[in-house]
N, CA, C and O of each residue as an XYZ file, in Angstrom:
360
protein
N      52.259    -13.951    -25.557
C      51.334    -13.066    -25.145
C      50.224    -13.834    -24.252
O      49.884    -14.874    -24.816
N      49.676    -13.658    -23.231
C      48.583    -14.349    -22.756
C      47.353    -13.934    -23.302
O      47.270    -12.733    -23.556
N      46.178    -14.796    -23.590
C      45.127    -14.530    -23.751
C      44.274    -13.737    -22.835
O      44.679    -13.665    -21.675
N      43.296    -13.196    -23.099
C      42.326    -12.758    -21.967
C      42.071    -13.518    -20.756
O      42.250    -13.122    -19.604
N      41.559    -14.846    -21.195
C      41.264    -15.870    -20.388
C      42.448    -16.219    -19.441
O      42.356    -16.267    -18.214
N      43.581    -16.458    -20.174
C      44.631    -16.824    -19.283
C      45.187    -15.518    -18.300
O      45.778    -15.744    -17.244
N      44.942    -14.260    -18.747
C      45.043    -13.343    -17.575
C      44.162    -13.235    -16.734
O      44.525    -13.077    -15.569
N      42.879    -13.277    -17.009
C      41.919    -13.601    -15.752
C      42.088    -14.496    -14.893
O      41.947    -14.276    -13.690
N      42.445    -15.742    -15.428
C      42.820    -16.775    -14.473
C      44.005    -16.441    -13.637
O      43.975    -16.687    -12.432
N      44.933    -15.956    -14.135
C      46.042    -15.582    -13.375
C      45.934    -14.536    -12.409
O      46.530    -14.575    -11.333
N      45.109    -13.504    -12.802
C      44.744    -12.498    -11.763
C      43.805    -13.162    -10.666
O      43.847    -12.699     -9.526
N      43.062    -14.098    -10.921
C      42.076    -14.823    -10.047
C      43.270    -15.576     -8.765
O      43.309    -15.430     -7.543
N      44.037    -16.302     -9.602
C      45.111    -16.982     -8.621
C      45.752    -15.775     -7.782
O      45.814    -15.700     -6.555
N      46.086    -15.103     -8.465
C      47.080    -13.895     -7.672
C      46.153    -13.346     -6.561
O      46.526    -13.446     -5.393
N      45.141    -12.857     -6.815
C      44.357    -12.044     -5.859
C      43.947    -13.173     -4.697
O      43.786    -12.885     -3.511
N      43.822    -14.392     -5.212
C      43.572    -15.623     -4.208
C      44.589    -15.600     -3.321
O      44.369    -15.621     -2.110
N      45.919    -15.550     -3.883
C      47.151    -15.778     -3.002
C      47.186    -14.415     -1.826
O      47.536    -14.425     -0.646
N      46.675    -13.291     -2.683
C      46.665    -12.178     -1.378
C      45.915    -12.366     -0.252
O      46.242    -12.061      0.895
N      44.672    -12.993     -0.694
C      43.647    -13.338      0.333
C      44.219    -14.535      1.228
O      43.931    -14.480      2.424
N      44.943    -15.537      0.818
C      45.359    -16.491      1.584
C      46.282    -15.902      2.879
O      46.038    -16.104      4.068
N      47.288    -15.201      2.382
C      48.472    -14.723      3.033
C      47.896    -13.607      4.086
O      48.409    -13.376      5.181
N      46.810    -12.999      3.588
C      46.104    -12.060      4.390
C      45.417    -12.603      5.708
O      45.526    -12.075      6.814
N      44.656    -13.800      5.398
C      44.041    -14.575      6.221
C      45.077    -15.339      7.465
O      44.737    -15.602      8.619
N      46.271    -15.560      6.894
C      47.190    -16.371      7.305
C      47.749    -15.285      8.505
O      48.131    -15.743      9.582
N      47.766    -14.065      8.284
C      48.360    -12.838      9.100
C      47.322    -12.431      9.821
O      47.633    -11.494     10.556
N      45.919    -12.847      9.927
C      45.090    -12.577     10.766
C      44.545    -10.942     10.438
O      43.872    -10.302     11.246
N      44.876    -10.548      9.416
C      44.470     -9.405      9.120
C      43.206     -8.893      8.305
O      43.097     -9.374      7.177
N      42.237     -7.989      8.709
C      41.096     -7.613      7.864
C      41.382     -7.100      6.658
O      42.513     -6.667      6.438
N      40.506     -7.076      5.809
C      40.717     -6.206      4.465
C      41.050     -5.095      4.678
O      42.034     -4.653      4.085
N      40.370     -4.342      5.541
C      40.672     -3.010      5.732
C      42.282     -2.556      6.348
O      42.940     -1.570      6.017
N      42.565     -3.398      7.128
C      43.966     -3.397      7.736
C      45.039     -3.528      6.570
O      46.081     -2.881      6.461
N      44.565     -4.480      5.756
C      45.779     -4.817      4.883
C      45.662     -3.437      3.681
O      46.666     -2.878      3.240
N      44.515     -3.133      3.366
C      44.406     -1.881      2.515
C      44.978     -0.727      2.921
O      45.711     -0.022      2.226
N      44.598     -0.492      4.225
C      45.602      0.667      4.912
C      47.170      0.524      4.795
O      47.958      1.404      4.451
N      47.437     -0.713      5.139
C      48.856     -0.907      5.468
C      49.534     -0.903      4.074
O      50.725     -0.594      4.039
N      48.819     -1.251      2.791
C      49.453     -1.183      1.788
C      49.118      0.165      0.857
O      49.491      0.308     -0.308
N      48.557      0.847      1.411
C      48.572      2.541      0.872
C      47.206      2.598      0.118
O      47.251      3.374     -0.836
N      46.202      2.081      0.265
C      44.953      2.281     -0.386
C      44.076      3.237      0.916
O      43.286      2.757      1.728
N      44.409      4.389      0.828
C      43.798      5.424      1.791
C      43.465      6.723      1.224
O      43.391      7.784      1.845
N      43.222      6.479     -0.351
C      43.149      7.585     -0.947
C      41.712      8.215     -1.380
O      41.368      8.424     -2.544
N      40.754      8.540      0.075
C      39.589      9.016     -0.210
C      38.497      7.967     -0.680
O      37.362      8.394     -0.893
N      38.770      6.622     -0.854
C      37.794      5.685     -0.787
C      37.683      4.574      0.222
O      38.777      4.394      0.758
N      36.840      3.847      0.624
C      36.783      3.137      1.508
C      37.884      1.831      1.358
O      37.937      1.007      0.445
N      38.573      1.916      2.341
C      39.898      0.982      2.265
C      39.079     -0.603      1.958
O      39.211     -1.191      0.884
N      38.402     -1.030      2.880
C      37.779     -2.355      3.034
C      37.134     -2.429      1.602
O      37.458     -3.447      0.991
N      36.465     -1.748      1.069
C      35.858     -1.934     -0.109
C      37.062     -2.324     -1.429
O      36.993     -3.313     -2.159
N      37.904     -1.480     -1.462
C      38.868     -1.492     -2.075
C      39.730     -3.034     -2.245
O      40.132     -3.582     -3.271
N      39.815     -3.426     -0.934
C      40.543     -4.675     -0.917
C      39.650     -5.967     -1.071
O      40.061     -7.124     -1.152
N      38.504     -5.582     -1.091
C      37.468     -6.561     -1.331
C      37.235     -6.608     -2.737
O      36.941     -7.729     -3.151
N      37.300     -5.463     -3.797
C      37.415     -5.736     -5.147
C      38.485     -6.295     -5.709
O      38.383     -6.972     -6.733
N      39.823     -6.036     -4.999
C      41.043     -6.625     -5.388
C      40.914     -8.213     -5.088
O      41.304     -9.076     -5.874
N      40.365     -8.445     -3.953
C      40.333    -10.003     -3.828
C      39.422    -10.811     -4.718
O      39.351    -12.036     -4.819
N      38.696     -9.810     -5.384
C      37.468    -10.583     -6.166
C      37.936    -10.234     -7.577
O      37.100    -10.428     -8.460
N      39.087     -9.769     -7.933
C      39.544     -9.792     -9.197
C      39.054     -8.613    -10.129
O      39.256     -8.595    -11.343
N      38.417     -7.675     -9.455
C      37.713     -6.513     -9.961
C      38.671     -5.433    -10.242
O      38.437     -4.568    -11.086
N      39.694     -5.474     -9.576
C      40.967     -4.275     -9.591
C      42.152     -5.183    -10.129
O      42.544     -6.177     -9.517
N      42.681     -4.751    -11.320
C      44.073     -5.507    -11.825
C      45.202     -4.897    -10.901
O      45.160     -3.799    -10.347
N      46.017     -5.645    -10.858
C      47.242     -5.014     -9.623
C      48.629     -4.801    -10.492
O      49.095     -5.594    -11.311
N      49.053     -3.785    -10.179
C      50.091     -3.258    -10.882
C      51.308     -3.948    -10.102
O      51.046     -4.545     -9.057
N      52.514     -3.898    -10.525
C      53.669     -4.163    -10.023
C      54.096     -3.606     -8.765
O      54.584     -4.296     -7.870
N      53.904     -2.272     -8.685
C      54.254     -1.469     -7.596
C      52.987     -1.867     -6.482
O      53.217     -1.940     -5.275
N      51.742     -2.089     -7.019
C      50.484     -2.556     -5.850
C      51.225     -3.826     -5.088
O      51.485     -3.921     -3.888
N      51.522     -4.903     -6.301
C      51.816     -6.104     -5.661
C      53.227     -5.985     -4.792
O      53.428     -6.910     -4.005
N      54.023     -5.143     -4.849
C      55.161     -4.872     -3.910
C      54.455     -4.379     -2.607
O      54.564     -4.954     -1.524
N      53.763     -3.318     -2.816
C      53.190     -2.597     -1.508
C      52.392     -3.654     -0.643
O      52.496     -3.733      0.581
N      51.608     -4.432     -1.399
C      50.580     -5.197     -0.663
C      51.552     -6.589      0.054
O      51.283     -7.041      1.167
N      52.637     -7.101     -0.776
C      53.437     -7.987     -0.248
C      54.014     -7.649      0.983
O      53.933     -8.462      1.903
N      54.713     -6.336      1.183
C      55.236     -5.744      2.074
C      54.337     -5.595      3.368
O      54.745     -5.745      4.519
N      53.205     -5.313      3.034
C      52.222     -5.130      4.231
C      51.864     -6.505      4.718
O      51.359     -6.554      5.840
N      52.019     -7.486      4.148
C      51.753     -8.958      4.311
C      53.159     -9.352      5.040
O      52.938    -10.166      5.937
N      54.364     -9.056      4.935
C      55.285     -9.117      5.497
C      56.217    -10.322      4.576
O      57.096    -11.088      4.971
N      55.685    -10.149      3.346
C      56.259    -11.245      2.542
C      57.081    -10.664      1.210
O      57.018     -9.448      1.024
N      57.718    -11.338      0.434
C      58.174    -10.510     -0.770
C      57.210    -11.106     -2.034
O      56.713    -12.231     -2.087
N      57.096    -10.042     -3.013
C      56.341     -9.988     -4.320
C      56.504    -11.826     -4.919
O      55.599    -12.462     -5.459
N      57.543    -12.200     -4.695
C      57.946    -13.431     -5.057
C      57.235    -14.704     -4.531
O      56.915    -15.742     -5.109
N      57.079    -14.258     -3.151
C      56.175    -15.375     -2.202
C      54.780    -15.210     -2.887
O      54.208    -16.230     -3.272
N      54.300    -14.203     -3.031
C      52.883    -14.076     -3.677
C      52.732    -14.624     -4.817
O      51.790    -15.380     -5.054
N      53.801    -14.261     -5.824
C      53.688    -14.963     -7.245
C      53.556    -16.564     -7.207
O      52.783    -17.249     -7.877
N      54.705    -17.085     -6.055
C      54.643    -18.567     -6.057
C      53.481    -19.301     -5.574
O      53.198    -20.453     -5.905
N      52.674    -18.392     -4.585
C      51.480    -19.047     -4.384
C      50.606    -18.851     -5.582
O      49.940    -19.802     -5.992
N      50.565    -17.777     -6.126
C      49.679    -17.667     -7.242
C      49.818    -18.810     -8.366
O      48.875    -19.214     -9.046
N      51.100    -19.251     -8.449
C      51.505    -20.339     -9.244
C      51.090    -21.643     -8.722
O      50.695    -22.503     -9.509
N      51.153    -21.888     -7.313
C      50.648    -22.861     -6.785
C      49.085    -23.159     -7.243
O      48.607    -24.208     -7.675
N      48.445    -21.871     -7.000
C      46.988    -21.924     -7.210
C      46.462    -22.143     -8.674
O      45.467    -22.762     -9.053
N      47.288    -21.550     -9.290
C      47.475    -21.834    -10.841
C      47.228    -23.290    -11.550
O      46.364    -23.685    -12.333
N      48.543    -24.016    -10.839
C      48.620    -25.474    -10.876
C      47.543    -26.171    -10.632
O      46.925    -26.827    -11.470
N      47.249    -26.044     -9.349
C      46.038    -26.651     -8.815
C      44.877    -26.476     -9.738
O      44.304    -27.529    -10.020
N      44.371    -25.317    -10.305
C      43.240    -25.048    -11.259
C      43.270    -26.061    -12.392
O      42.254    -26.484    -12.942
N      44.608    -26.447    -12.722
C      44.500    -27.135    -13.875
C      44.913    -28.713    -13.917
O      45.417    -29.335    -14.852
N      44.533    -29.184    -12.578
C      44.729    -30.652    -12.358
C      43.360    -31.265    -12.389
O      43.223    -32.478    -12.233
């Protein structure tokens, strides 16, 4: 099992990967939030901002929704997160 610090580090890398792909696609936080289903009464841009800052943990289903909205697979997102994780520890 991962320690809390390891989980926090991994989440930071995962949400950074979301931001990397979002920027590559030229999408705003609001566009990505709406495309991935965050339209339940809260401000979509605010929600995506919280995700990208690691304030909201991502469930597997949300990782899938976000990946699809970005036109990638969850594996692509995880691989980018792993790259960030490896870069962090060098």
